[in-house]
C-alpha positions as CSV (number, residue, x, y, z in Angstrom):
1,M,47.5,101.1,100.4
2,R,51.2,101.7,99.8
3,T,52.4,102.1,96.2
4,P,55.4,100.2,94.9
5,E,57.3,103.5,94.7
6,A,56.6,104.1,98.4
7,S,57.8,100.6,99.3
8,R,61.0,101.0,97.3
9,G,61.5,104.4,98.9
10,S,61.1,102.9,102.4
11,S,63.5,100.1,101.5
12,L,66.1,102.5,100.2
13,F,65.8,104.7,103.3
14,L,66.3,101.6,105.5
15,L,69.3,100.5,103.6
16,L,70.9,104.0,103.8
17,L,70.1,104.0,107.5
18,L,71.7,100.6,108.1
19,T,74.7,101.6,106.0
20,R,75.2,104.7,108.1
21,V,74.9,102.7,111.4
22,C,77.5,100.2,110.2
23,T,80.0,102.8,108.9
24,E,79.6,105.0,112.0
25,G,79.5,102.1,114.4
26,Y,83.2,101.4,114.5
27,R,85.5,103.2,116.9
28,P,88.4,105.1,115.5
29,V,91.7,103.3,115.3
30,I,95.0,104.9,116.1
31,I,98.1,103.2,114.8
32,V,101.5,103.8,116.4
33,H,104.6,102.8,114.5
34,G,107.8,101.1,115.8
35,I,111.5,101.8,115.7
36,F,113.1,102.8,112.3
37,D,109.7,103.0,110.5
38,G,106.8,105.4,110.1
39,P,103.3,105.9,108.6
40,K,104.5,104.7,105.2
41,Q,104.9,101.1,106.5
42,F,101.3,101.0,107.8
43,Q,99.4,101.9,104.7
44,T,98.6,98.2,104.1
45,L,97.3,97.8,107.7
46,A,95.1,100.9,107.3
47,L,93.8,99.4,104.1
48,F,92.9,96.2,105.8
49,I,90.9,98.1,108.4
50,S,89.1,100.1,105.8
51,K,88.3,97.0,103.8
52,V,86.7,95.0,106.6
53,H,85.2,97.9,108.5
54,P,84.3,100.6,105.9
55,G,84.0,104.1,107.3
56,T,86.4,103.5,110.2
57,E,88.5,106.6,111.0
58,V,92.1,105.4,110.9
59,T,94.9,107.7,112.2
60,V,98.5,106.6,111.6
61,V,100.5,108.9,113.9
62,D,103.2,110.8,111.9
63,V,105.8,111.7,114.6
64,Y,109.2,110.4,115.6
65,K,109.5,108.3,112.4
66,N,112.5,106.6,110.9
67,M,115.7,107.8,112.7
68,G,113.6,110.0,114.9
69,S,112.3,106.8,116.6
70,I,115.5,106.4,118.6
71,Q,114.8,109.5,120.6
72,P,114.2,108.7,124.3
73,L,110.9,107.1,124.9
74,W,109.5,109.6,127.5
75,K,110.1,112.3,125.0
76,Q,108.3,110.3,122.3
77,V,105.4,109.6,124.6
78,E,104.7,113.3,125.0
79,G,105.0,113.8,121.2
80,F,102.5,111.0,120.5
81,R,100.2,112.3,123.2
82,K,99.8,115.6,121.5
83,V,98.5,113.8,118.4
84,I,96.4,111.1,120.1
85,E,94.6,113.2,122.7
86,P,92.7,115.3,120.2
87,V,91.5,112.2,118.5
88,M,90.3,110.7,121.8
89,R,88.5,114.0,122.8
90,Q,86.5,113.9,119.5
91,T,85.2,110.4,120.2
92,R,82.5,109.8,122.8
93,D,82.6,105.9,122.6
94,G,86.4,105.6,122.8
95,V,89.2,104.6,120.4
96,H,91.4,101.6,119.7
97,L,95.2,101.8,120.0
98,L,97.1,99.5,117.6
99,C,100.8,99.7,118.4
100,F,103.7,98.0,116.7
101,S,107.0,96.9,118.2
102,Q,108.6,99.8,120.2
103,G,105.3,101.6,119.7
104,G,103.6,99.2,122.1
105,L,105.8,100.5,124.9
106,I,105.0,104.1,123.9
107,C,101.3,103.3,124.0
108,R,101.6,101.6,127.4
109,A,103.3,104.6,128.8
110,L,100.8,106.9,127.3
111,L,97.9,104.9,128.8
112,S,99.5,104.7,132.2
113,T,100.2,108.4,132.4
114,T,96.9,109.7,130.9
115,P,94.2,109.8,133.7
116,D,91.2,110.6,131.4
117,H,92.0,108.4,128.3
118,N,89.2,106.6,126.6
119,V,91.1,103.8,124.9
120,H,88.8,100.8,124.6
121,T,91.2,98.2,123.2
122,F,95.0,98.3,123.3
123,I,96.5,95.9,120.7
124,A,100.3,95.4,121.1
125,L,101.6,93.9,117.9
126,S,104.9,92.2,118.4
127,S,106.1,94.5,121.1
128,P,109.0,94.0,123.6
129,L,106.6,94.6,126.6
130,A,108.9,92.9,129.1
131,G,112.1,94.2,127.5
132,Q,114.6,93.3,124.9
133,Y,117.8,91.3,125.1
134,G,119.2,89.9,121.8
135,D,121.7,90.3,119.1
136,T,119.5,91.5,116.2
137,D,119.9,93.7,113.1
138,Y,118.0,96.4,115.0
139,L,120.5,96.4,117.8
140,H,123.5,96.6,115.4
141,R,121.9,99.5,113.6
142,V,122.0,101.5,116.8
143,F,125.2,100.0,118.3
144,P,127.2,98.6,115.3
145,D,130.2,97.3,117.3
146,S,128.3,95.9,120.3
147,V,126.8,92.5,121.2
148,K,124.1,91.9,123.7
149,K,126.5,90.9,126.6
150,S,128.1,94.4,126.5
151,V,125.2,96.7,125.6
152,F,124.4,97.3,129.3
153,V,127.7,99.3,129.6
154,I,126.3,101.7,127.1
155,C,122.6,101.6,128.1
156,Y,122.7,101.8,131.9
157,N,123.9,105.3,132.3
158,R,122.5,108.8,131.7
159,V,123.8,109.2,128.2
160,G,122.6,105.7,127.1
161,Q,119.1,106.5,128.4
162,E,118.9,109.1,125.7
163,V,118.5,106.3,123.1
164,S,115.1,104.6,122.9
165,I,116.3,101.0,122.7
166,C,118.2,101.5,126.0
167,N,114.9,102.5,127.7
168,Y,113.7,98.9,127.4
169,W,117.1,97.0,127.3
170,N,116.6,94.4,130.0
171,D,119.9,92.5,130.6
172,P,119.0,89.5,132.8
173,H,122.6,89.3,134.0
174,H,122.7,92.8,135.3
175,R,119.4,93.1,137.0
176,S,120.5,95.6,139.7
177,S,121.9,98.0,137.1
178,Y,118.7,97.7,135.0
179,L,116.6,98.6,138.0
180,K,118.7,101.4,139.1
181,N,119.7,103.1,135.8
182,N,116.9,102.4,133.3
183,N,114.5,105.3,133.6
184,F,111.6,103.8,131.6
185,L,110.7,100.1,131.6
186,P,111.3,99.4,135.3
187,L,109.0,102.3,136.1
188,L,106.4,101.3,133.6
189,N,106.4,97.7,134.9
190,G,106.5,98.7,138.5
191,D,109.8,96.8,138.9
192,R,111.1,99.9,140.6
193,P,108.6,101.4,143.0
194,H,107.7,105.1,142.6
195,K,105.1,107.5,143.9
196,E,102.9,107.4,140.7
197,M,102.5,103.6,140.7
198,E,98.9,103.4,142.0
199,A,97.8,106.3,139.7
200,W,99.4,104.7,136.7
201,R,97.8,101.4,137.5
202,D,94.4,102.9,137.7
203,N,94.9,104.7,134.4
204,F,96.1,101.6,132.6
205,L,93.1,99.6,133.9
206,R,90.7,102.0,132.1
207,I,91.2,99.9,129.0
208,K,88.5,97.3,128.3
209,K,90.7,94.8,126.4
210,L,94.4,94.1,126.1
211,V,95.5,92.0,123.0
212,L,99.0,90.7,122.9
213,I,100.3,89.4,119.5
214,G,103.6,87.7,118.8
215,G,105.3,84.5,117.6
216,P,108.5,82.4,117.6
217,D,109.7,83.3,114.1
218,D,109.7,87.1,114.8
219,G,113.5,87.3,114.7
220,V,113.7,90.7,116.4
221,I,111.8,90.7,119.7
222,T,114.1,88.7,122.0
223,P,112.9,86.6,123.6
224,W,109.8,86.6,121.4
225,Q,107.7,85.8,124.5
226,S,108.3,89.4,125.6
227,S,105.4,90.2,123.3
228,H,103.3,88.2,125.7
229,F,105.0,89.7,128.8
230,G,107.4,86.7,129.3
231,F,111.1,87.2,129.7
232,Y,114.4,85.6,130.6
233,D,115.7,84.7,134.1
234,N,119.4,85.1,134.8
235,K,120.1,81.8,133.1
236,E,118.2,82.9,130.0
237,H,115.3,80.6,130.5
238,V,112.0,82.1,129.6
239,V,109.7,82.8,132.5
240,E,106.1,83.2,131.2
241,M,103.8,86.1,132.0
242,R,102.0,84.6,135.0
243,N,105.3,83.9,136.8
244,Q,106.7,87.3,136.3
245,E,107.1,89.4,139.5
246,F,105.2,92.3,138.0
247,Y,102.3,90.0,137.3
248,R,102.2,88.3,140.6
249,N,102.4,91.6,142.4
250,D,99.9,93.2,140.0
251,T,102.1,96.3,139.9
252,F,100.5,97.9,136.8
253,G,97.2,96.0,136.6
254,L,98.1,93.1,134.3
255,K,96.9,90.4,136.8
256,T,93.7,92.3,137.3
257,L,93.0,92.6,133.6
258,N,93.6,88.9,133.2
259,A,91.3,88.1,136.1
260,R,88.7,90.2,134.4
261,G,89.1,88.0,131.3
262,D,90.3,91.0,129.4
263,V,93.7,89.8,128.2
264,S,93.8,88.0,124.9
265,L,97.0,86.3,123.6
266,C,97.5,85.5,120.0
267,L,100.5,83.3,119.0
268,Y,101.3,83.1,115.3
269,S,104.2,81.2,113.8
270,G,105.9,81.8,110.5
271,V,105.8,85.7,110.7
272,Q,109.0,87.8,110.6
273,H,109.0,91.0,112.6
274,I,108.6,93.4,109.7
275,H,105.7,91.5,108.2
276,W,103.2,91.5,111.2
277,H,101.4,94.6,110.0
278,S,101.1,93.6,106.4
279,N,100.0,90.0,106.9
280,F,96.2,89.7,106.2
281,T,96.0,86.3,107.9
282,V,97.4,87.8,111.1
283,F,95.0,90.8,110.8
284,S,92.0,88.6,110.3
285,S,92.9,86.1,113.0
286,C,94.3,88.3,115.7
287,I,93.2,91.9,115.2
288,Q,90.0,92.4,113.2
289,K,87.4,91.1,115.7
290,W,88.7,93.7,118.4
291,L,88.2,96.7,116.1
292,T,84.5,97.2,116.5
């Protein structure tokens, strides 16, 4: 016959065991910041994750922050890789990548160029995934005297490609110059064929889930549909993801992911660009359920 003390001891042991399973059951989350910001801006997001999934290991990558974020993106990819790869190697069941704004492009490039990554879910939070073309405060911080119609003159040459925003500046009125002289996004999207395309596609398809978050009141990502892989045609009409050439040709695996049922789009109105990562409603509606 069991004593009350033994029963209480068994219950306590079971509770401790369940608590350990719950806290150790969440994959680590790696957060990558965007242009002109750094880890400081993501303390609230890290707190959200810790609150709803206690025990989750959260890494906010502390490289290329603030003005360092305008360094060329291929250089940044290597810097972020040096921090992220050790976290991945320590985790048998994989990690989640949560990447904001320009950081979404850095994460895409890292995924495409890392053959043995173990990223489970890639969450792109208001990222210019299909490019950027707009007169915004961010543009004028980099090029104070320029407007969107003239930026291609700066961006589409060797010197311009040393500035991060030029690596994803996608002028729909100068498509041929974009394809020829942009050394980042056309390669990443497969708009310009290259010898690593098939390998990059296979690497990207290692992810289990792609989550795309954006909305019409963003105010920075232009067009905002770029956060869902939509973009302008040469008349500045938005062409949605499924009608993009890179989707139809499945150049980097997006069509395959969608056919697998592994692309989730979250559209949220009323959120300005700098508030995506500190809005708990966005977190609970669009992010939380994928961080398991």
